[in-house]
OpenMM code with the backbone's topology and positions (N, CA, C; nanometers):
from openmm import Vec3, app, unit

residues = "UNK UNK UNK UNK UNK UNK UNK UNK UNK UNK UNK UNK UNK UNK UNK UNK UNK UNK UNK UNK UNK UNK UNK UNK UNK UNK UNK UNK UNK UNK UNK UNK UNK UNK UNK UNK UNK UNK UNK UNK UNK UNK UNK UNK UNK UNK UNK UNK UNK UNK UNK UNK UNK UNK UNK UNK UNK UNK UNK UNK UNK UNK UNK UNK UNK UNK UNK UNK UNK UNK UNK UNK UNK UNK UNK UNK UNK".split()
positions = [
    Vec3(0.0798, -0.1151, -0.0003),
    Vec3(-0.0002, -0.0001, -0.0015),
    Vec3(0.0870, 0.1234, 0.0011),
    Vec3(0.0283, 0.2372, -0.0377),
    Vec3(0.0972, 0.3615, -0.0355),
    Vec3(0.0149, 0.4623, 0.0455),
    Vec3(0.0753, 0.5633, 0.1010),
    Vec3(0.0049, 0.6702, 0.1764),
    Vec3(0.0408, 0.8021, 0.1128),
    Vec3(-0.0607, 0.8754, 0.0797),
    Vec3(-0.0429, 1.0124, 0.0230),
    Vec3(-0.0688, 1.1196, 0.1291),
    Vec3(-0.0041, 1.2308, 0.1143),
    Vec3(-0.0263, 1.3424, 0.2085),
    Vec3(-0.1182, 1.4489, 0.1511),
    Vec3(-0.1917, 1.4087, 0.0432),
    Vec3(-0.2851, 1.5034, -0.0214),
    Vec3(-0.3860, 1.4228, -0.0961),
    Vec3(-0.4952, 1.4841, -0.1354),
    Vec3(-0.5994, 1.4143, -0.2139),
    Vec3(-0.5672, 1.4308, -0.3614),
    Vec3(-0.4632, 1.5005, -0.3990),
    Vec3(-0.4223, 1.5165, -0.5367),
    Vec3(-0.3761, 1.3802, -0.5941),
    Vec3(-0.3466, 1.3792, -0.7236),
    Vec3(-0.2964, 1.2604, -0.7845),
    Vec3(-0.1731, 1.2014, -0.7068),
    Vec3(-0.1585, 1.0712, -0.7190),
    Vec3(-0.0553, 1.0047, -0.6394),
    Vec3(0.0832, 1.0160, -0.7079),
    Vec3(0.1319, 1.1382, -0.7185),
    Vec3(0.2643, 1.1549, -0.7731),
    Vec3(0.3651, 1.1269, -0.6588),
    Vec3(0.4891, 1.0986, -0.6953),
    Vec3(0.5912, 1.0744, -0.5948),
    Vec3(0.6042, 1.1887, -0.4899),
    Vec3(0.5761, 1.3109, -0.5324),
    Vec3(0.5869, 1.4225, -0.4463),
    Vec3(0.4804, 1.4158, -0.3329),
    Vec3(0.3715, 1.3423, -0.3515),
    Vec3(0.2626, 1.3361, -0.2547),
    Vec3(0.2678, 1.2116, -0.1699),
    Vec3(0.3626, 1.1194, -0.1933),
    Vec3(0.3716, 0.9975, -0.1155),
    Vec3(0.4538, 1.0117, 0.0073),
    Vec3(0.4096, 0.9467, 0.1148),
    Vec3(0.4790, 0.9588, 0.2474),
    Vec3(0.5685, 0.8388, 0.2640),
    Vec3(0.6914, 0.8661, 0.3043),
    Vec3(0.7895, 0.7590, 0.3328),
    Vec3(0.8250, 0.7613, 0.4812),
    Vec3(0.8917, 0.6567, 0.5271),
    Vec3(0.9383, 0.6512, 0.6630),
    Vec3(0.8381, 0.6214, 0.7678),
    Vec3(0.7228, 0.5629, 0.7289),
    Vec3(0.6198, 0.5281, 0.8297),
    Vec3(0.6569, 0.3995, 0.9005),
    Vec3(0.5982, 0.3805, 1.0182),
    Vec3(0.6202, 0.2638, 1.0988),
    Vec3(0.4900, 0.1851, 1.1193),
    Vec3(0.4998, 0.0627, 1.1582),
    Vec3(0.3811, -0.0134, 1.1889),
    Vec3(0.2946, 0.0511, 1.2946),
    Vec3(0.3559, 0.1237, 1.3853),
    Vec3(0.2795, 0.1915, 1.4920),
    Vec3(0.1915, 0.3024, 1.4374),
    Vec3(0.2134, 0.3447, 1.3140),
    Vec3(0.1301, 0.4468, 1.2499),
    Vec3(-0.0042, 0.3887, 1.1939),
    Vec3(-0.0216, 0.2591, 1.2110),
    Vec3(-0.1371, 0.1898, 1.1512),
    Vec3(-0.2057, 0.1023, 1.2595),
    Vec3(-0.3375, 0.0959, 1.2502),
    Vec3(-0.4142, 0.0041, 1.3317),
    Vec3(-0.5078, -0.0689, 1.2374),
    Vec3(-0.5209, -0.1964, 1.2511),
    Vec3(-0.6136, -0.2755, 1.1722),
    Vec3(-0.7147, -0.3462, 1.2604),
    Vec3(-0.8412, -0.3380, 1.2206),
    Vec3(-0.9473, -0.4036, 1.3011),
    Vec3(-1.0592, -0.4507, 1.2123),
    Vec3(-1.1412, -0.5441, 1.2649),
    Vec3(-1.2512, -0.5978, 1.1850),
    Vec3(-1.3778, -0.5144, 1.2060),
    Vec3(-1.4885, -0.5564, 1.1470),
    Vec3(-1.6152, -0.4828, 1.1549),
    Vec3(-1.6667, -0.4695, 1.2998),
    Vec3(-1.6248, -0.5551, 1.3875),
    Vec3(-1.6670, -0.5551, 1.5248),
    Vec3(-1.5704, -0.4753, 1.6131),
    Vec3(-1.4692, -0.4146, 1.5544),
    Vec3(-1.3725, -0.3308, 1.6293),
    Vec3(-1.2644, -0.4121, 1.6975),
    Vec3(-1.2504, -0.5390, 1.6602),
    Vec3(-1.1451, -0.6229, 1.7174),
    Vec3(-1.0139, -0.5994, 1.6400),
    Vec3(-0.9111, -0.5619, 1.7138),
    Vec3(-0.7839, -0.5307, 1.6477),
    Vec3(-0.7203, -0.6648, 1.5970),
    Vec3(-0.6521, -0.6492, 1.4858),
    Vec3(-0.5863, -0.7640, 1.4227),
    Vec3(-0.4361, -0.7411, 1.4311),
    Vec3(-0.3645, -0.8452, 1.4576),
    Vec3(-0.2224, -0.8413, 1.4693),
    Vec3(-0.1589, -0.8518, 1.3284),
    Vec3(-0.0614, -0.7719, 1.3004),
    Vec3(0.0038, -0.7692, 1.1678),
    Vec3(0.1539, -0.7410, 1.1793),
    Vec3(0.2236, -0.7757, 1.0727),
    Vec3(0.3628, -0.7353, 1.0614),
    Vec3(0.3685, -0.6308, 0.9526),
    Vec3(0.4728, -0.5508, 0.9584),
    Vec3(0.4797, -0.4265, 0.8746),
    Vec3(0.6202, -0.4138, 0.8182),
    Vec3(0.6337, -0.3791, 0.6955),
    Vec3(0.7645, -0.3522, 0.6388),
    Vec3(0.7549, -0.2453, 0.5303),
    Vec3(0.8663, -0.1854, 0.4937),
    Vec3(0.8716, -0.0912, 0.3864),
    Vec3(0.9728, -0.1499, 0.2825),
    Vec3(0.9246, -0.2406, 0.1939),
    Vec3(1.0185, -0.3024, 0.1013),
    Vec3(1.0769, -0.2086, -0.0056),
    Vec3(1.0030, -0.1044, -0.0348),
    Vec3(1.0511, -0.0034, -0.1335),
    Vec3(1.0126, 0.1343, -0.0808),
    Vec3(1.0859, 0.2342, -0.1181),
    Vec3(1.0445, 0.3703, -0.0760),
    Vec3(0.8975, 0.3990, -0.1117),
    Vec3(0.8265, 0.4523, -0.0196),
    Vec3(0.6864, 0.4907, -0.0343),
    Vec3(0.5911, 0.3715, -0.0491),
    Vec3(0.6357, 0.2505, -0.0262),
    Vec3(0.5450, 0.1336, -0.0386),
    Vec3(0.5573, 0.0529, 0.0922),
    Vec3(0.4415, 0.0175, 0.1435),
    Vec3(0.4309, -0.0555, 0.2697),
    Vec3(0.3674, -0.1889, 0.2544),
    Vec3(0.4150, -0.2886, 0.3243),
    Vec3(0.3589, -0.4226, 0.3170),
    Vec3(0.3005, -0.4550, 0.4547),
    Vec3(0.1729, -0.4907, 0.4574),
    Vec3(0.1076, -0.5272, 0.5832),
    Vec3(0.0663, -0.6788, 0.5658),
    Vec3(0.1170, -0.7624, 0.6543),
    Vec3(0.0809, -0.9028, 0.6555),
    Vec3(0.0141, -0.9394, 0.7842),
    Vec3(-0.0945, -1.0107, 0.7771),
    Vec3(-0.1711, -1.0454, 0.8937),
    Vec3(-0.1058, -1.1666, 0.9627),
    Vec3(-0.0993, -1.1667, 1.0930),
    Vec3(-0.0361, -1.2725, 1.1699),
    Vec3(-0.1192, -1.4016, 1.1699),
    Vec3(-0.2445, -1.3923, 1.1449),
    Vec3(-0.3360, -1.5134, 1.1418),
    Vec3(-0.4240, -1.5028, 1.0219),
    Vec3(-0.4740, -1.6181, 0.9785),
    Vec3(-0.5661, -1.6205, 0.8694),
    Vec3(-0.6936, -1.5442, 0.9071),
    Vec3(-0.7440, -1.4676, 0.8107),
    Vec3(-0.8669, -1.3899, 0.8375),
    Vec3(-0.9859, -1.4536, 0.7681),
    Vec3(-1.1006, -1.4418, 0.8343),
    Vec3(-1.2201, -1.4882, 0.7761),
    Vec3(-1.2716, -1.3854, 0.6699),
    Vec3(-1.3574, -1.4248, 0.5861),
    Vec3(-1.4073, -1.3355, 0.4827),
    Vec3(-1.4786, -1.2166, 0.5477),
    Vec3(-1.4652, -1.1022, 0.4870),
    Vec3(-1.5320, -0.9812, 0.5406),
    Vec3(-1.4479, -0.8579, 0.5133),
    Vec3(-1.4894, -0.7476, 0.5723),
    Vec3(-1.4205, -0.6209, 0.5572),
    Vec3(-1.3330, -0.5895, 0.6773),
    Vec3(-1.2162, -0.5345, 0.6556),
    Vec3(-1.1264, -0.4968, 0.7610),
    Vec3(-1.0870, -0.3523, 0.7372),
    Vec3(-1.0776, -0.2789, 0.8503),
    Vec3(-1.0440, -0.1379, 0.8456),
    Vec3(-0.8951, -0.1157, 0.8749),
    Vec3(-0.8304, -0.0272, 0.8001),
    Vec3(-0.6946, 0.0124, 0.8272),
    Vec3(-0.7007, 0.1621, 0.8657),
    Vec3(-0.6463, 0.1915, 0.9823),
    Vec3(-0.6477, 0.3334, 1.0302),
    Vec3(-0.5023, 0.3810, 1.0282),
    Vec3(-0.4833, 0.4938, 0.9646),
    Vec3(-0.3547, 0.5644, 0.9631),
    Vec3(-0.3642, 0.6814, 1.0584),
    Vec3(-0.2686, 0.6889, 1.1499),
    Vec3(-0.2682, 0.8001, 1.2506),
    Vec3(-0.1212, 0.8341, 1.2769),
    Vec3(-0.0841, 0.9567, 1.2503),
    Vec3(0.0531, 1.0034, 1.2770),
    Vec3(0.0464, 1.1511, 1.2988),
    Vec3(0.1237, 1.1955, 1.3969),
    Vec3(0.1243, 1.3349, 1.4304),
    Vec3(0.1664, 1.4164, 1.3043),
    Vec3(0.0973, 1.5260, 1.2783),
    Vec3(0.1239, 1.6090, 1.1655),
    Vec3(0.0436, 1.5731, 1.0430),
    Vec3(-0.0332, 1.4645, 1.0458),
    Vec3(-0.1185, 1.4184, 0.9385),
    Vec3(-0.2626, 1.4021, 0.9866),
    Vec3(-0.3561, 1.4082, 0.8912),
    Vec3(-0.4960, 1.3817, 0.9266),
    Vec3(-0.5118, 1.2313, 0.9422),
    Vec3(-0.5903, 1.1871, 1.0426),
    Vec3(-0.6194, 1.0468, 1.0571),
    Vec3(-0.7069, 1.0023, 0.9379),
    Vec3(-0.6807, 0.8863, 0.8833),
    Vec3(-0.7551, 0.8324, 0.7734),
    Vec3(-0.7882, 0.6872, 0.7907),
    Vec3(-0.8970, 0.6449, 0.7331),
    Vec3(-0.9404, 0.5069, 0.7350),
    Vec3(-0.9600, 0.4539, 0.5934),
    Vec3(-0.9334, 0.3288, 0.5727),
    Vec3(-0.9621, 0.2597, 0.4479),
    Vec3(-1.0037, 0.1197, 0.4738),
    Vec3(-1.0656, 0.0552, 0.3815),
    Vec3(-1.1068, -0.0802, 0.4004),
    Vec3(-1.0423, -0.1753, 0.3059),
    Vec3(-1.0268, -0.2979, 0.3557),
    Vec3(-0.9714, -0.4102, 0.2735),
    Vec3(-1.0732, -0.5194, 0.2845),
    Vec3(-1.1139, -0.5784, 0.1709),
    Vec3(-1.2042, -0.6919, 0.1735),
    Vec3(-1.1314, -0.8218, 0.1480),
    Vec3(-1.1678, -0.9217, 0.2186),
    Vec3(-1.1100, -1.0563, 0.1968),
    Vec3(-1.2182, -1.1500, 0.1556),
] * unit.nanometer
topology = app.Topology()
chain = topology.addChain("A")
for resn in residues:
    res = topology.addResidue(resn, chain)
    for name in ("N", "CA", "C"):
        topology.addAtom(name, app.Element.getBySymbol(name[0]), res)
């Protein structure tokens, strides 16, 4: 996944680098947090892997970091 610091087109100038796993929270539709591992294999690209198999459904990813607006997105499995 990638994180932009603007709603403009996803040019390299708008992509955020140097994020940590602590900048993200993942939870299911019932609000139960999910354990995940996090890495930045390439500049501006983040890989989130779940620690356990997930059942079908929607999962929320919350981005929260000082200096940025909190944002939510969904992932469907």
